N, C-alpha and C positions, 0 to 999 in steps of 0.2 A: 771548879777545878774537879770536883768528885764527880761529876758527868760526865767528864772527858775519860779518865778512870774507870768507871762503870762501863762506858762503849766501849774501850777498847778489851775489856775483859770478856764483854758480850760477843764482840768480833771475832775474840779468840774462841771462843766457845762453838760459836757458828761456824768458823771453820773446821773443827773437831766431830761437827756433826755431819758437815758434807763431807770429810774424810770418812767416817764412819760408813755413811752409805754408799759411798763409793767403794769399799771393803767388803763391805754386805753384801755389792753387785759381783763383785768378783770371787765372792764364795760361792754364791748361789749360781755361778755360771759353771764354776767345779762342779757341782753337787748334780746338777742337772746335765751337763755333758758327758758326766763319767755314769750316770744314771745310780748314783749312791742312794736316792732316798727311795729307788726299788724296793731296798732290803726289808722296811715296813711299810710303805705305800703303794698304791697301786699308779696315781699321779702325781708328777709334782705339785700340781694345786693343792691335792690333798695333803702334802708333807707341808707346805707353805701354810696352809690354814690351820693346821695341827699343832704346828711348833712356834708360828710368829704371832705378834700382833697387828702386823702390817698384812696388806691385801694381795695377790696374786698380782694384781693391776701396782702396786707399788713396787714388788720384786721384779716386774719386769721393766719400769723405769729404772730401777737400780743397775740391771744388766744392760739395759739399754744403754744408759751413760758408761758403765763401765767399758763396754764392747767398742763404742764410737772413740771416747775421750778417756787414753790408758794412761795419762797422765795424773797421778793426786794431787800435782799442783791446781791444774786446770776447777780440779772439782773445790778445792780450798778458797780459789782465786772468784769463782762464780756461783757457786753453790749449787746443787744437784738439781733444781727444778729448773733453774734457769739452762744447764747444761741439757736435760730432757728436753726442753723445748728445741735446741739446739738439734736432739736427734732426727726432726721431723721434717729436716730440709736433705738434700744429697750432700755427703760428706766432705766435699771441697769447700762448699757455700759455709757451710755449720764453722768450720774452721777460721772462714774471713769473719764473719760475724761476730765468731769467739774472741779473735782479737781485738776486735771493736768494742766488744762489749766489755772486754776486761779493762779499756781505756777509758772509756766512756762513763762505765757504770751505769748503762742503759738500764733503766726500770723494767719489770717482769712485763708489765701490759704492751710497753713500746717492743719489747722483744717478741713478743706475739703478735703484735702486727707487723714488724718486719717480715717473721718467719713464714706467716699465712701470705704476706705481699710476694715473697719469693716462690713461695709454693705455686701460688695462682699463677705467676708471670713463667715459672716452668714447667706447667700441666704436668707436674708429679702424679701417678697413681695412688692412690691409698696404700696406707700401709696394712698389712695383714697379720691378724694374730696368728701364732703357729697352730692352733687349735680350729680347724674348721668349722667344728659345731659351735664353739664358744663366739666365733665371729660372726656366723650368720643369727645368733641370737643376739648378740650386739647390734646388728644391723635392724633387727627385728625390733628392738627397743627404742633405737633411735628414731627409726620410721614413726612407729608409734607416737612418741613425742611431739615428733614434726606434725601429724597428722592432728593432734590436740591444738598444737600452736596454732596450726593453719583456719582451724575449725574456729578458734577463738578470734583471730584476727579476721575472717570472713563475717564474723558476727559483729565485730567491731565496724568492719567497714559498710555491713548494710546501715547498723544504726548511726554514722557520720554521714552517711546517704541520705537517710531519712532526715537528721535534724539538718542538714545543709539544704533540702529540697523546701522541708518547712520555711526555713527562713529566708529561702529564695521566695517563696509564696505571699509571706507577708511583706517583705522589701518590693516585691513588685509594683505594689499599692505607693510607693514614693517615687517623686521625680527625682529626687536630687541626683546630679551628674555624678558625685563621690560614690552613692548608694547604686546606682547604675552600673559603674566600674566594678564595684563588689561583687554583684549580681552578674556580671560577664565571667566573674572569676570562679564563681560559687559553681555555674554550669560547666566550667571547664576542669574543675575538680570533680563533679558530680561524674563525669565523663571518665574520668582515672577509677574511682572507686569501684 
């Protein structure tokens, strides 16, 4: 009984948090669009970093959600994170998926999968940041990360290829039909790596 009561209390607080983030997004849009931050700061980013504990990226999330979904009820029912995920696809598709997500209580990871699938099917162009220099730096960091991952996978591929080759050399000495089938499969795998 107590767990049910506590769960309801937490769910209410969760809705309250989502509504707060939604309202923060609305307020930030107003400040940004009216350029009110220029009174004390050169950039909107400086204003965010100097006055709040959240990052400019979080501020952009809050503003994106507020721009796309103008109803506080949506924020309360689905939460800011899931709504932000929905801003990554075309508006009409996001509203369709929003209804489904509200009805089925779709988990965050499944929602991400659905959005990614929709984006790849639609061939949507990437979304760009308002700040071109910031966007370029982001792309450079992403490439550097991908380059490191590629090098790591290349090493793994080389090691796998060597291990499979060593196994094949040892297995060739066996005449067992089952091992011969595995040798054939190994040769196919080495060709892929």
